[in-house]
Biopython code that builds the backbone (N, CA, C, O; Angstrom):
import numpy as np
from Bio.PDB.StructureBuilder import StructureBuilder

atoms = [
    (1, "MET", "N", (39.300, 259.637, 46.218)),
    (1, "MET", "CA", (38.473, 260.525, 47.010)),
    (1, "MET", "C", (37.016, 260.455, 46.565)),
    (1, "MET", "O", (36.117, 260.428, 47.406)),
    (2, "LYS", "N", (36.764, 260.424, 45.221)),
    (2, "LYS", "CA", (35.389, 260.359, 44.735)),
    (2, "LYS", "C", (34.720, 259.047, 45.119)),
    (2, "LYS", "O", (33.531, 259.028, 45.437)),
    (3, "ALA", "N", (35.472, 257.950, 45.092)),
    (3, "ALA", "CA", (34.912, 256.653, 45.474)),
    (3, "ALA", "C", (34.533, 256.649, 46.953)),
    (3, "ALA", "O", (33.502, 256.098, 47.337)),
    (4, "ASN", "N", (35.370, 257.264, 47.769)),
    (4, "ASN", "CA", (35.076, 257.346, 49.192)),
    (4, "ASN", "C", (33.819, 258.179, 49.433)),
    (4, "ASN", "O", (32.981, 257.816, 50.258)),
    (5, "LYS", "N", (33.688, 259.283, 48.722)),
    (5, "LYS", "CA", (32.527, 260.153, 48.853)),
    (5, "LYS", "C", (31.259, 259.419, 48.397)),
    (5, "LYS", "O", (30.201, 259.549, 49.014)),
    (6, "LEU", "N", (31.378, 258.661, 47.330)),
    (6, "LEU", "CA", (30.237, 257.896, 46.824)),
    (6, "LEU", "C", (29.836, 256.801, 47.805)),
    (6, "LEU", "O", (28.648, 256.570, 48.031)),
    (7, "LEU", "N", (30.817, 256.134, 48.383)),
    (7, "LEU", "CA", (30.538, 255.091, 49.372)),
    (7, "LEU", "C", (29.822, 255.662, 50.586)),
    (7, "LEU", "O", (28.880, 255.050, 51.090)),
    (8, "ILE", "N", (30.248, 256.812, 51.057)),
    (8, "ILE", "CA", (29.588, 257.462, 52.195)),
    (8, "ILE", "C", (28.168, 257.864, 51.819)),
    (8, "ILE", "O", (27.244, 257.704, 52.617)),
    (9, "ALA", "N", (27.991, 258.378, 50.621)),
    (9, "ALA", "CA", (26.654, 258.790, 50.173)),
    (9, "ALA", "C", (25.723, 257.598, 50.071)),
    (9, "ALA", "O", (24.568, 257.677, 50.488)),
    (10, "LEU", "N", (26.206, 256.500, 49.525)),
    (10, "LEU", "CA", (25.378, 255.305, 49.396)),
    (10, "LEU", "C", (25.017, 254.714, 50.756)),
    (10, "LEU", "O", (23.931, 254.161, 50.934)),
    (11, "SER", "N", (25.931, 254.835, 51.708)),
    (11, "SER", "CA", (25.650, 254.270, 53.024)),
    (11, "SER", "C", (24.696, 255.131, 53.838)),
    (11, "SER", "O", (24.163, 254.673, 54.849)),
    (12, "THR", "N", (24.471, 256.373, 53.414)),
    (12, "THR", "CA", (23.579, 257.250, 54.170)),
    (12, "THR", "C", (22.302, 257.575, 53.399)),
    (12, "THR", "O", (21.662, 258.594, 53.656)),
    (13, "LEU", "N", (21.932, 256.709, 52.455)),
    (13, "LEU", "CA", (20.682, 256.935, 51.729)),
    (13, "LEU", "C", (19.508, 256.922, 52.698)),
    (13, "LEU", "O", (19.466, 256.145, 53.652)),
    (14, "LEU", "N", (18.566, 257.800, 52.425)),
    (14, "LEU", "CA", (17.367, 257.854, 53.244)),
    (14, "LEU", "C", (16.332, 256.940, 52.626)),
    (14, "LEU", "O", (15.869, 257.181, 51.511)),
    (15, "ILE", "N", (15.966, 255.891, 53.344)),
    (15, "ILE", "CA", (15.002, 254.924, 52.845)),
    (15, "ILE", "C", (13.763, 255.011, 53.721)),
    (15, "ILE", "O", (13.842, 254.906, 54.945)),
    (16, "SER", "N", (12.614, 255.204, 53.075)),
    (16, "SER", "CA", (11.364, 255.251, 53.822)),
    (16, "SER", "C", (10.338, 254.390, 53.108)),
    (16, "SER", "O", (10.436, 254.149, 51.905)),
    (17, "TYR", "N", (9.375, 253.941, 53.852)),
    (17, "TYR", "CA", (8.319, 253.097, 53.313)),
    (17, "TYR", "C", (6.987, 253.808, 53.497)),
    (17, "TYR", "O", (6.698, 254.327, 54.576)),
    (18, "SER", "N", (6.174, 253.831, 52.443)),
    (18, "SER", "CA", (4.853, 254.433, 52.555)),
    (18, "SER", "C", (3.861, 253.389, 53.034)),
    (18, "SER", "O", (4.194, 252.210, 53.154)),
    (19, "ALA", "N", (2.634, 253.833, 53.307)),
    (19, "ALA", "CA", (1.594, 252.922, 53.789)),
    (19, "ALA", "C", (1.234, 251.886, 52.734)),
    (19, "ALA", "O", (0.807, 250.783, 53.074)),
    (20, "ALA", "N", (1.399, 252.225, 51.461)),
    (20, "ALA", "CA", (1.062, 251.306, 50.379)),
    (20, "ALA", "C", (2.196, 250.322, 50.100)),
    (20, "ALA", "O", (2.073, 249.483, 49.207)),
    (21, "GLY", "N", (3.290, 250.407, 50.843)),
    (21, "GLY", "CA", (4.396, 249.484, 50.658)),
    (21, "GLY", "C", (5.410, 249.945, 49.631)),
    (21, "GLY", "O", (6.285, 249.174, 49.238)),
    (22, "GLU", "N", (5.307, 251.206, 49.184)),
    (22, "GLU", "CA", (6.259, 251.726, 48.212)),
    (22, "GLU", "C", (7.539, 252.129, 48.940)),
    (22, "GLU", "O", (7.489, 252.615, 50.070)),
    (23, "VAL", "N", (8.656, 251.933, 48.306)),
    (23, "VAL", "CA", (9.941, 252.278, 48.884)),
    (23, "VAL", "C", (10.402, 253.585, 48.264)),
    (23, "VAL", "O", (10.464, 253.717, 47.042)),
    (24, "HIS", "N", (10.725, 254.548, 49.116)),
    (24, "HIS", "CA", (11.243, 255.830, 48.651)),
    (24, "HIS", "C", (12.706, 255.922, 49.056)),
    (24, "HIS", "O", (13.040, 255.805, 50.236)),
    (25, "ILE", "N", (13.569, 256.129, 48.083)),
    (25, "ILE", "CA", (14.993, 256.241, 48.349)),
    (25, "ILE", "C", (15.447, 257.618, 47.883)),
    (25, "ILE", "O", (15.282, 257.974, 46.716)),
    (26, "GLU", "N", (16.020, 258.388, 48.803)),
    (26, "GLU", "CA", (16.494, 259.714, 48.463)),
    (26, "GLU", "C", (17.969, 259.822, 48.827)),
    (26, "GLU", "O", (18.370, 259.457, 49.932)),
    (27, "PRO", "N", (18.773, 260.325, 47.898)),
    (27, "PRO", "CA", (20.182, 260.524, 48.233)),
    (27, "PRO", "C", (20.328, 261.715, 49.170)),
    (27, "PRO", "O", (19.527, 262.648, 49.101)),
    (28, "PRO", "N", (21.320, 261.707, 50.037)),
    (28, "PRO", "CA", (21.512, 262.833, 50.951)),
    (28, "PRO", "C", (21.906, 264.082, 50.182)),
    (28, "PRO", "O", (22.761, 264.028, 49.299)),
    (29, "ALA", "N", (21.290, 265.200, 50.513)),
    (29, "ALA", "CA", (21.534, 266.450, 49.806)),
    (29, "ALA", "C", (22.923, 266.997, 50.082)),
    (29, "ALA", "O", (23.402, 267.845, 49.329)),
    (30, "VAL", "N", (23.584, 266.540, 51.139)),
    (30, "VAL", "CA", (24.920, 267.019, 51.470)),
    (30, "VAL", "C", (25.908, 266.674, 50.357)),
    (30, "VAL", "O", (26.770, 267.486, 50.020)),
    (31, "PHE", "N", (25.787, 265.482, 49.790)),
    (31, "PHE", "CA", (26.735, 265.031, 48.793)),
    (31, "PHE", "C", (26.277, 265.351, 47.372)),
    (31, "PHE", "O", (27.106, 265.583, 46.492)),
    (32, "PHE", "N", (24.982, 265.365, 47.147)),
    (32, "PHE", "CA", (24.456, 265.579, 45.803)),
    (32, "PHE", "C", (23.447, 266.722, 45.827)),
    (32, "PHE", "O", (22.272, 266.507, 45.530)),
    (33, "SER", "N", (23.867, 267.889, 46.161)),
    (33, "SER", "CA", (22.924, 268.994, 46.344)),
    (33, "SER", "C", (22.168, 269.313, 45.059)),
    (33, "SER", "O", (20.976, 269.613, 45.119)),
    (34, "ASP", "N", (22.813, 269.258, 43.912)),
    (34, "ASP", "CA", (22.121, 269.562, 42.662)),
    (34, "ASP", "C", (21.289, 268.389, 42.178)),
    (34, "ASP", "O", (20.174, 268.581, 41.692)),
    (35, "SER", "N", (21.814, 267.175, 42.303)),
    (35, "SER", "CA", (21.116, 266.019, 41.758)),
    (35, "SER", "C", (20.020, 265.499, 42.671)),
    (35, "SER", "O", (19.151, 264.758, 42.211)),
    (36, "ALA", "N", (20.028, 265.858, 43.944)),
    (36, "ALA", "CA", (18.990, 265.360, 44.855)),
    (36, "ALA", "C", (17.621, 265.866, 44.451)),
    (36, "ALA", "O", (16.638, 265.131, 44.542)),
    (37, "GLU", "N", (17.544, 267.111, 44.007)),
    (37, "GLU", "CA", (16.258, 267.666, 43.605)),
    (37, "GLU", "C", (15.756, 267.018, 42.317)),
    (37, "GLU", "O", (14.565, 266.734, 42.195)),
    (38, "THR", "N", (16.646, 266.783, 41.359)),
    (38, "THR", "CA", (16.209, 266.188, 40.109)),
    (38, "THR", "C", (15.814, 264.734, 40.291)),
    (38, "THR", "O", (14.876, 264.266, 39.645)),
    (39, "VAL", "N", (16.513, 264.008, 41.162)),
    (39, "VAL", "CA", (16.171, 262.608, 41.400)),
    (39, "VAL", "C", (14.810, 262.510, 42.071)),
    (39, "VAL", "O", (13.970, 261.717, 41.646)),
    (40, "SER", "N", (14.574, 263.312, 43.123)),
    (40, "SER", "CA", (13.308, 263.214, 43.840)),
    (40, "SER", "C", (12.152, 263.720, 42.989)),
    (40, "SER", "O", (11.050, 263.181, 43.087)),
    (41, "SER", "N", (12.365, 264.750, 42.149)),
    (41, "SER", "CA", (11.267, 265.245, 41.327)),
    (41, "SER", "C", (10.909, 264.252, 40.226)),
    (41, "SER", "O", (9.730, 264.093, 39.908)),
    (42, "SER", "N", (11.905, 263.576, 39.632)),
    (42, "SER", "CA", (11.585, 262.585, 38.613)),
    (42, "SER", "C", (10.917, 261.365, 39.240)),
    (42, "SER", "O", (10.059, 260.740, 38.617)),
    (43, "PHE", "N", (11.301, 261.026, 40.457)),
    (43, "PHE", "CA", (10.659, 259.911, 41.156)),
    (43, "PHE", "C", (9.216, 260.257, 41.471)),
    (43, "PHE", "O", (8.331, 259.413, 41.331)),
    (44, "ASP", "N", (8.970, 261.484, 41.894)),
    (44, "ASP", "CA", (7.613, 261.909, 42.192)),
    (44, "ASP", "C", (6.737, 261.861, 40.946)),
    (44, "ASP", "O", (5.587, 261.429, 41.017)),
    (45, "LYS", "N", (7.257, 262.292, 39.823)),
    (45, "LYS", "CA", (6.476, 262.259, 38.581)),
    (45, "LYS", "C", (6.152, 260.822, 38.183)),
    (45, "LYS", "O", (5.050, 260.531, 37.720)),
    (46, "LYS", "N", (7.116, 259.930, 38.367)),
    (46, "LYS", "CA", (6.897, 258.519, 38.031)),
    (46, "LYS", "C", (5.850, 257.904, 38.954)),
    (46, "LYS", "O", (4.990, 257.145, 38.507)),
    (47, "THR", "N", (5.923, 258.232, 40.237)),
    (47, "THR", "CA", (4.954, 257.715, 41.201)),
    (47, "THR", "C", (3.564, 258.255, 40.909)),
    (47, "THR", "O", (2.584, 257.512, 40.960)),
    (48, "ILE", "N", (3.473, 259.534, 40.604)),
    (48, "ILE", "CA", (2.182, 260.143, 40.288)),
    (48, "ILE", "C", (1.597, 259.514, 39.037)),
    (48, "ILE", "O", (0.402, 259.221, 38.993)),
    (49, "ARG", "N", (2.415, 259.305, 38.029)),
    (49, "ARG", "CA", (1.934, 258.685, 36.790)),
    (49, "ARG", "C", (1.426, 257.268, 37.049)),
    (49, "ARG", "O", (0.402, 256.859, 36.502)),
    (50, "ARG", "N", (2.147, 256.525, 37.886)),
    (50, "ARG", "CA", (1.728, 255.159, 38.198)),
    (50, "ARG", "C", (0.425, 255.143, 38.993)),
    (50, "ARG", "O", (-0.454, 254.322, 38.730)),
    (51, "LYS", "N", (0.299, 256.048, 39.965)),
    (51, "LYS", "CA", (-0.934, 256.135, 40.743)),
    (51, "LYS", "C", (-2.112, 256.501, 39.854)),
    (51, "LYS", "O", (-3.200, 255.946, 40.008)),
    (52, "LYS", "N", (-1.909, 257.429, 38.926)),
    (52, "LYS", "CA", (-2.986, 257.804, 38.008)),
    (52, "LYS", "C", (-3.392, 256.622, 37.141)),
    (52, "LYS", "O", (-4.582, 256.383, 36.935)),
    (53, "THR", "N", (-2.419, 255.886, 36.634)),
    (53, "THR", "CA", (-2.703, 254.743, 35.771)),
    (53, "THR", "C", (-3.475, 253.668, 36.517)),
    (53, "THR", "O", (-4.445, 253.118, 35.993)),
    (54, "ILE", "N", (-3.052, 253.368, 37.730)),
    (54, "ILE", "CA", (-3.745, 252.345, 38.517)),
    (54, "ILE", "C", (-5.155, 252.805, 38.868)),
    (54, "ILE", "O", (-6.101, 252.023, 38.774)),
    (55, "ALA", "N", (-5.305, 254.067, 39.273)),
    (55, "ALA", "CA", (-6.630, 254.585, 39.631)),
    (55, "ALA", "C", (-7.574, 254.552, 38.434)),
    (55, "ALA", "O", (-8.746, 254.205, 38.582)),
    (56, "ILE", "N", (-7.081, 254.906, 37.258)),
    (56, "ILE", "CA", (-7.922, 254.882, 36.060)),
    (56, "ILE", "C", (-8.287, 253.446, 35.699)),
    (56, "ILE", "O", (-9.429, 253.171, 35.331)),
    (57, "GLY", "N", (-7.330, 252.533, 35.801)),
    (57, "GLY", "CA", (-7.616, 251.125, 35.520)),
    (57, "GLY", "C", (-8.668, 250.562, 36.458)),
    (57, "GLY", "O", (-9.556, 249.823, 36.033)),
    (58, "LEU", "N", (-8.569, 250.911, 37.731)),
    (58, "LEU", "CA", (-9.568, 250.452, 38.692)),
    (58, "LEU", "C", (-10.928, 251.101, 38.430)),
    (58, "LEU", "O", (-11.965, 250.459, 38.596)),
    (59, "ALA", "N", (-10.925, 252.369, 38.024)),
    (59, "ALA", "CA", (-12.189, 253.054, 37.739)),
    (59, "ALA", "C", (-12.869, 252.454, 36.511)),
    (59, "ALA", "O", (-14.096, 252.376, 36.455)),
    (60, "ILE", "N", (-12.080, 252.032, 35.533)),
    (60, "ILE", "CA", (-12.656, 251.430, 34.331)),
    (60, "ILE", "C", (-13.241, 250.053, 34.653)),
    (60, "ILE", "O", (-14.345, 249.727, 34.217)),
    (61, "THR", "N", (-12.506, 249.255, 35.412)),
    (61, "THR", "CA", (-12.953, 247.881, 35.660)),
    (61, "THR", "C", (-13.947, 247.762, 36.810)),
    (61, "THR", "O", (-14.940, 247.042, 36.700)),
    (62, "LEU", "N", (-13.686, 248.462, 37.907)),
    (62, "LEU", "CA", (-14.522, 248.321, 39.103)),
    (62, "LEU", "C", (-15.093, 249.655, 39.573)),
    (62, "LEU", "O", (-15.403, 249.825, 40.753)),
    (63, "GLY", "N", (-15.229, 250.592, 38.652)),
    (63, "GLY", "CA", (-15.696, 251.935, 38.982)),
    (63, "GLY", "C", (-17.041, 252.008, 39.660)),
    (63, "GLY", "O", (-17.180, 252.763, 40.622)),
    (64, "PRO", "N", (-18.055, 251.259, 39.211)),
    (64, "PRO", "CA", (-19.357, 251.351, 39.870)),
    (64, "PRO", "C", (-19.343, 250.927, 41.339)),
    (64, "PRO", "O", (-20.291, 251.205, 42.073)),
    (65, "PHE", "N", (-18.286, 250.265, 41.765)),
    (65, "PHE", "CA", (-18.175, 249.846, 43.158)),
    (65, "PHE", "C", (-17.216, 250.733, 43.955)),
    (65, "PHE", "O", (-17.038, 250.519, 45.154)),
    (66, "GLY", "N", (-16.599, 251.717, 43.314)),
    (66, "GLY", "CA", (-15.749, 252.682, 43.998)),
    (66, "GLY", "C", (-14.406, 252.159, 44.447)),
    (66, "GLY", "O", (-13.812, 252.716, 45.371)),
    (67, "VAL", "N", (-13.911, 251.113, 43.828)),
    (67, "VAL", "CA", (-12.618, 250.539, 44.237)),
    (67, "VAL", "C", (-11.484, 251.535, 43.986)),
    (67, "VAL", "O", (-10.525, 251.585, 44.757)),
    (68, "HIS", "N", (-11.584, 252.318, 42.927)),
    (68, "HIS", "CA", (-10.550, 253.319, 42.648)),
    (68, "HIS", "C", (-10.488, 254.368, 43.753)),
    (68, "HIS", "O", (-9.422, 254.917, 44.028)),
    (69, "ARG", "N", (-11.614, 254.646, 44.380)),
    (69, "ARG", "CA", (-11.633, 255.609, 45.478)),
    (69, "ARG", "C", (-10.961, 255.019, 46.724)),
    (69, "ARG", "O", (-10.309, 255.743, 47.476)),
    (70, "LEU", "N", (-11.118, 253.713, 46.944)),
    (70, "LEU", "CA", (-10.395, 253.061, 48.040)),
    (70, "LEU", "C", (-8.894, 253.135, 47.797)),
    (70, "LEU", "O", (-8.121, 253.377, 48.723)),
    (71, "TYR", "N", (-8.485, 252.926, 46.551)),
    (71, "TYR", "CA", (-7.067, 253.006, 46.211)),
    (71, "TYR", "C", (-6.515, 254.419, 46.473)),
    (71, "TYR", "O", (-5.370, 254.581, 46.895)),
    (72, "LEU", "N", (-7.342, 255.425, 46.219)),
    (72, "LEU", "CA", (-6.902, 256.801, 46.425)),
    (72, "LEU", "C", (-6.969, 257.235, 47.888)),
    (72, "LEU", "O", (-6.534, 258.337, 48.223)),
    (73, "GLY", "N", (-7.505, 256.386, 48.759)),
    (73, "GLY", "CA", (-7.447, 256.645, 50.185)),
    (73, "GLY", "C", (-8.698, 257.254, 50.782)),
    (73, "GLY", "O", (-8.616, 257.923, 51.811)),
    (74, "THR", "N", (-9.828, 257.051, 50.184)),
    (74, "THR", "CA", (-11.057, 257.600, 50.742)),
    (74, "THR", "C", (-11.590, 256.735, 51.879)),
    (74, "THR", "O", (-11.101, 255.629, 52.112)),
    (75, "ASP", "N", (-12.571, 257.234, 52.565)),
    (75, "ASP", "CA", (-13.216, 256.498, 53.644)),
    (75, "ASP", "C", (-14.049, 255.367, 53.050)),
    (75, "ASP", "O", (-14.451, 255.443, 51.889)),
    (76, "TYR", "N", (-14.309, 254.333, 53.821)),
    (76, "TYR", "CA", (-15.051, 253.171, 53.314)),
    (76, "TYR", "C", (-16.491, 253.516, 52.936)),
    (76, "TYR", "O", (-17.111, 252.778, 52.170)),
    (77, "LYS", "N", (-17.032, 254.609, 53.450)),
    (77, "LYS", "CA", (-18.421, 254.982, 53.166)),
    (77, "LYS", "C", (-18.633, 255.352, 51.696)),
    (77, "LYS", "O", (-19.693, 255.079, 51.132)),
    (78, "VAL", "N", (-17.642, 255.962, 51.087)),
    (78, "VAL", "CA", (-17.770, 256.397, 49.693)),
    (78, "VAL", "C", (-17.968, 255.196, 48.759)),
    (78, "VAL", "O", (-18.894, 255.226, 47.949)),
    (79, "PRO", "N", (-17.146, 254.144, 48.831)),
    (79, "PRO", "CA", (-17.398, 252.981, 47.974)),
    (79, "PRO", "C", (-18.727, 252.286, 48.267)),
    (79, "PRO", "O", (-19.324, 251.691, 47.370)),
    (80, "VAL", "N", (-19.189, 252.356, 49.505)),
    (80, "VAL", "CA", (-20.495, 251.777, 49.817)),
    (80, "VAL", "C", (-21.580, 252.529, 49.053)),
    (80, "VAL", "O", (-22.481, 251.916, 48.480)),
    (81, "ILE", "N", (-21.492, 253.850, 49.047)),
    (81, "ILE", "CA", (-22.467, 254.658, 48.301)),
    (81, "ILE", "C", (-22.342, 254.402, 46.801)),
    (81, "ILE", "O", (-23.346, 254.321, 46.095)),
    (82, "TYR", "N", (-21.106, 254.276, 46.318)),
    (82, "TYR", "CA", (-20.900, 253.939, 44.905)),
    (82, "TYR", "C", (-21.569, 252.594, 44.595)),
    (82, "TYR", "O", (-22.243, 252.457, 43.575)),
    (83, "SER", "N", (-21.384, 251.616, 45.465)),
    (83, "SER", "CA", (-21.924, 250.276, 45.209)),
    (83, "SER", "C", (-23.441, 250.256, 45.233)),
    (83, "SER", "O", (-24.066, 249.611, 44.391)),
    (84, "VAL", "N", (-24.038, 250.949, 46.183)),
    (84, "VAL", "CA", (-25.496, 250.968, 46.296)),
    (84, "VAL", "C", (-26.130, 251.615, 45.070)),
    (84, "VAL", "O", (-27.160, 251.151, 44.580)),
    (85, "THR", "N", (-25.515, 252.684, 44.578)),
    (85, "THR", "CA", (-26.069, 253.402, 43.422)),
    (85, "THR", "C", (-25.415, 252.995, 42.103)),
    (85, "THR", "O", (-25.717, 253.559, 41.052)),
    (86, "LEU", "N", (-24.506, 251.999, 42.168)),
    (86, "LEU", "CA", (-23.695, 251.591, 40.999)),
    (86, "LEU", "C", (-23.010, 252.802, 40.371)),
    (86, "LEU", "O", (-23.017, 252.992, 39.155)),
    (87, "GLY", "N", (-22.421, 253.607, 41.246)),
    (87, "GLY", "CA", (-21.683, 254.778, 40.782)),
    (87, "GLY", "C", (-22.585, 255.790, 40.110)),
    (87, "GLY", "O", (-22.226, 256.386, 39.095)),
    (88, "ALA", "N", (-23.775, 255.978, 40.696)),
    (88, "ALA", "CA", (-24.789, 256.862, 40.094)),
    (88, "ALA", "C", (-25.011, 256.449, 38.642)),
    (88, "ALA", "O", (-25.003, 257.268, 37.724)),
    (89, "PHE", "N", (-25.209, 255.141, 38.477)),
    (89, "PHE", "CA", (-25.469, 254.532, 37.162)),
    (89, "PHE", "C", (-24.320, 254.760, 36.181)),
    (89, "PHE", "O", (-24.540, 254.928, 34.982)),
    (90, "GLY", "N", (-23.078, 254.763, 36.708)),
    (90, "GLY", "CA", (-21.890, 254.859, 35.869)),
    (90, "GLY", "C", (-21.401, 256.268, 35.626)),
    (90, "GLY", "O", (-20.351, 256.458, 35.012)),
    (91, "ILE", "N", (-22.139, 257.261, 36.093)),
    (91, "ILE", "CA", (-21.746, 258.652, 35.835)),
    (91, "ILE", "C", (-20.548, 259.054, 36.691)),
    (91, "ILE", "O", (-19.625, 259.695, 36.188)),
    (92, "LEU", "N", (-20.545, 258.693, 37.972)),
    (92, "LEU", "CA", (-19.441, 259.080, 38.866)),
    (92, "LEU", "C", (-18.099, 258.481, 38.454)),
    (92, "LEU", "O", (-17.107, 259.208, 38.426)),
    (93, "PRO", "N", (-18.024, 257.189, 38.133)),
    (93, "PRO", "CA", (-16.717, 256.670, 37.694)),
    (93, "PRO", "C", (-16.232, 257.324, 36.398)),
    (93, "PRO", "O", (-15.037, 257.571, 36.236)),
    (94, "LEU", "N", (-17.149, 257.600, 35.486)),
    (94, "LEU", "CA", (-16.756, 258.254, 34.230)),
    (94, "LEU", "C", (-16.200, 259.650, 34.488)),
    (94, "LEU", "O", (-15.177, 260.028, 33.918)),
    (95, "THR", "N", (-16.867, 260.409, 35.339)),
    (95, "THR", "CA", (-16.361, 261.749, 35.649)),
    (95, "THR", "C", (-15.084, 261.687, 36.490)),
    (95, "THR", "O", (-14.235, 262.572, 36.384)),
    (96, "ASP", "N", (-14.939, 260.654, 37.320)),
    (96, "ASP", "CA", (-13.688, 260.475, 38.067)),
    (96, "ASP", "C", (-12.523, 260.220, 37.116)),
    (96, "ASP", "O", (-11.433, 260.760, 37.303)),
    (97, "ILE", "N", (-12.757, 259.401, 36.102)),
    (97, "ILE", "CA", (-11.714, 259.123, 35.107)),
    (97, "ILE", "C", (-11.306, 260.405, 34.398)),
    (97, "ILE", "O", (-10.117, 260.667, 34.216)),
    (98, "ILE", "N", (-12.278, 261.195, 34.003)),
    (98, "ILE", "CA", (-11.987, 262.459, 33.318)),
    (98, "ILE", "C", (-11.219, 263.398, 34.240)),
    (98, "ILE", "O", (-10.261, 264.041, 33.812)),
    (99, "ALA", "N", (-11.634, 263.481, 35.510)),
    (99, "ALA", "CA", (-10.947, 264.361, 36.467)),
    (99, "ALA", "C", (-9.506, 263.907, 36.703)),
    (99, "ALA", "O", (-8.599, 264.736, 36.780)),
    (100, "ILE", "N", (-9.296, 262.606, 36.817)),
    (100, "ILE", "CA", (-7.937, 262.093, 37.042)),
    (100, "ILE", "C", (-7.067, 262.332, 35.815)),
    (100, "ILE", "O", (-5.906, 262.721, 35.943)),
    (101, "LEU", "N", (-7.621, 262.101, 34.629)),
    (101, "LEU", "CA", (-6.857, 262.340, 33.408)),
    (101, "LEU", "C", (-6.519, 263.814, 33.220)),
    (101, "LEU", "O", (-5.430, 264.146, 32.750)),
    (102, "ALA", "N", (-7.440, 264.694, 33.581)),
    (102, "ALA", "CA", (-7.243, 266.125, 33.361)),
    (102, "ALA", "C", (-6.299, 266.761, 34.374)),
    (102, "ALA", "O", (-5.724, 267.815, 34.101)),
    (103, "SER", "N", (-6.133, 266.142, 35.531)),
    (103, "SER", "CA", (-5.293, 266.750, 36.561)),
    (103, "SER", "C", (-3.829, 266.419, 36.321)),
    (103, "SER", "O", (-3.486, 265.312, 35.907)),
    (104, "LYS", "N", (-2.974, 267.398, 36.588)),
    (104, "LYS", "CA", (-1.539, 267.171, 36.475)),
    (104, "LYS", "C", (-1.000, 266.480, 37.724)),
    (104, "LYS", "O", (-0.028, 265.727, 37.664)),
    (105, "ASN", "N", (-1.647, 266.750, 38.851)),
    (105, "ASN", "CA", (-1.197, 266.181, 40.110)),
    (105, "ASN", "C", (-2.369, 265.492, 40.788)),
    (105, "ASN", "O", (-3.409, 266.110, 41.017)),
    (106, "ILE", "N", (-2.210, 264.247, 41.103)),
    (106, "ILE", "CA", (-3.296, 263.452, 41.681)),
    (106, "ILE", "C", (-3.418, 263.657, 43.193)),
    (106, "ILE", "O", (-4.342, 263.129, 43.812)),
    (107, "GLU", "N", (-2.504, 264.410, 43.787)),
    (107, "GLU", "CA", (-2.507, 264.587, 45.238)),
    (107, "GLU", "C", (-3.785, 265.217, 45.753)),
    (107, "GLU", "O", (-4.173, 264.968, 46.895)),
    (108, "GLN", "N", (-4.450, 266.027, 44.942)),
    (108, "GLN", "CA", (-5.694, 266.649, 45.389)),
    (108, "GLN", "C", (-6.809, 265.630, 45.568)),
    (108, "GLN", "O", (-7.789, 265.903, 46.261)),
    (109, "TYR", "N", (-6.674, 264.460, 44.953)),
    (109, "TYR", "CA", (-7.694, 263.421, 45.076)),
    (109, "TYR", "C", (-7.341, 262.355, 46.109)),
    (109, "TYR", "O", (-8.177, 261.511, 46.431)),
    (110, "LEU", "N", (-6.130, 262.380, 46.625)),
    (110, "LEU", "CA", (-5.726, 261.418, 47.644)),
    (110, "LEU", "C", (-6.380, 261.777, 48.974)),
    (110, "LEU", "O", (-6.393, 262.943, 49.369)),
    (111, "ASN", "N", (-6.912, 260.793, 49.654)),
    (111, "ASN", "CA", (-7.567, 260.951, 50.954)),
    (111, "ASN", "C", (-8.713, 261.953, 50.912)),
    (111, "ASN", "O", (-8.973, 262.641, 51.899)),
    (112, "ASN", "N", (-9.393, 262.039, 49.786)),
    (112, "ASN", "CA", (-10.547, 262.925, 49.620)),
    (112, "ASN", "C", (-11.783, 262.191, 50.110)),
    (112, "ASN", "O", (-12.095, 261.108, 49.616)),
    (113, "GLN", "N", (-12.483, 262.759, 51.063)),
    (113, "GLN", "CA", (-13.607, 262.079, 51.701)),
    (113, "GLN", "C", (-14.965, 262.440, 51.096)),
    (113, "GLN", "O", (-15.994, 261.971, 51.584)),
    (114, "GLN", "N", (-14.988, 263.256, 50.054)),
    (114, "GLN", "CA", (-16.262, 263.657, 49.453)),
    (114, "GLN", "C", (-16.734, 262.613, 48.446)),
    (114, "GLN", "O", (-15.924, 261.920, 47.831)),
    (115, "ILE", "N", (-18.044, 262.509, 48.287)),
    (115, "ILE", "CA", (-18.600, 261.582, 47.316)),
    (115, "ILE", "C", (-18.171, 261.986, 45.913)),
    (115, "ILE", "O", (-17.719, 261.150, 45.130)),
    (116, "ILE", "N", (-18.312, 263.254, 45.603)),
    (116, "ILE", "CA", (-17.885, 263.780, 44.302)),
    (116, "ILE", "C", (-16.506, 264.390, 44.531)),
    (116, "ILE", "O", (-16.397, 265.495, 45.064)),
    (117, "MET", "N", (-15.465, 263.686, 44.137)),
    (117, "MET", "CA", (-14.115, 264.035, 44.560)),
    (117, "MET", "C", (-13.552, 265.299, 43.920)),
    (117, "MET", "O", (-12.639, 265.906, 44.480)),
    (118, "TRP", "N", (-14.057, 265.705, 42.788)),
    (118, "TRP", "CA", (-13.483, 266.857, 42.112)),
    (118, "TRP", "C", (-14.084, 268.172, 42.594)),
    (118, "TRP", "O", (-13.595, 269.231, 42.199)),
    (119, "ILE", "N", (-15.115, 268.155, 43.424)),
    (119, "ILE", "CA", (-15.697, 269.370, 43.994)),
    (119, "ILE", "C", (-14.968, 269.654, 45.289)),
    (119, "ILE", "O", (-14.796, 268.768, 46.126)),
    (120, "ARG", "N", (-14.537, 270.906, 45.449)),
    (120, "ARG", "CA", (-13.772, 271.266, 46.652)),
    (120, "ARG", "C", (-14.669, 271.848, 47.699)),
    (120, "ARG", "O", (-14.203, 272.208, 48.780)),
]
sb = StructureBuilder()
sb.init_structure("model")
sb.init_model(0)
sb.init_chain("A")
sb.init_seg("    ")
for serial, (resi, resn, name, xyz) in enumerate(atoms, 1):
    if name == "N":
        sb.init_residue(resn, " ", resi, " ")
    sb.init_atom(name, np.array(xyz, "f"), 0.0, 1.0, " ", f" {name:<3s}", serial, name[0])
structure = sb.get_structure()
């Protein structure tokens, strides 16, 4: 009976693809009501950690050109301004790195259209 239940659960996994090409797999809550929340929350933490790491790496290497802001989903105008001013002479990428490191959740910086992303 457990094998049959597991087979049904595996065949009904919810698979979705994000715009960045990431694959999200969530088990159906009908079969794993307790474990579905823990699986999705640990996956979210791993994804957030990876996004933060990539954004910081891009800010360190290509920060004056605003490439990290493109990765986070900003409009193309923001990196143009970063490039023209070289990231306000390196101040904006440095403060972006500090803001990303200090935040527990990077979602507030995703698709942020402001030049200074940490100001609301």
